[in-house]
N, C-alpha and C positions, 0 to 999 in steps of 0.2 A: 503494500500500500504506500509506503513512503517513497518508493521510486516513482509510482504513478503521480503522486502529489507533487513531487519535485519536478517532474517533467511538465505537469500542468502549470506550475508556478513559473517555470522557465518560459513556457509558451506565452503566458500572460505578460511577462517582462518584455519579451521580444515584440509582442503586439504593441505594448505601450511605447517602446522605443520607436517603432515605425510610425506610430501616431504622432509622436512629438516631432519627428523629422518632417512629416507631412505638414504639421501645424506651422512649423517654421517657414516652410514654403508658402503656405496660405497667408500667413501674416505679411510676408514680403510682398506678395501679390496685392494685398489690400493696401499696404503702405504706398505702393506705386500708384494704384488706381485712385486713391484719395489725395494724391499729390503731396505726400509727406516731404518735409524739408530734408534733403539728402545730407545736409550738414549736421543734423540732429544726432546725438549720441545713440539713442535707441535705434534709429534707422540704420546707422552704421553697424551697430551690433547685430541686428537681424540680417542685414546684407552680408556681413562677414561670415555668417553661418549659412545663409540660403544659397549664396553663389557657389561655394564648393559642393554643397549637398545636391545641387542641380545636376552635377556630373556632366554628361554630354548633351543634355536636353537643350540648353539655351543655344540658339543658332541652328538647331536641327531643322526647324521649319521657319525660314526667314519670312517674316510678315512685315509689311510696310508700316502698319499702325503699331507704335511702340507698346501701347497698353495691351492691345490684343496679343502681341508677341509675348509679353510677360505672362499674360493669362495662360496662353497655350503652352509655352515651353516650361514655365515653372509649375503650372498645373499638372503637366505630364510627369514632372519630377515628383510631385506630391503623390500622385497615383502610383508611380513606380515604387516609392517607399512603402506605401500601404500594401501593395501586392507582394513585394519581396518579404516584408515582415509577416504577412499573412501566410505565405508559403512556408517560410522558416518556422513559424509558430506551429503550424499544422504538423510539420515533420518532427519537430521536437516533442510536441504533444503526443504523438503516436509512439514515441520511443519507449 
């Protein structure tokens, strides 16, 4: 029973980490959409995490409209993290 509980806990932690990574991407998208001041410390903090977490997605689909570009590319990165975390959590949970 303790092995099953441990794998369930690990799966929940993996899911939580994936959700946090996706949330960072979503917050970055919202900051861009609402025109946040790029010089603000909070904006820079979120951008410093969101940009590396976006991996290869930014620029994958070049779109002329900057806001739409951010929504599509960083949104795909958020979905990517949710899917990867979900798959890993499911694998760990079955172990």
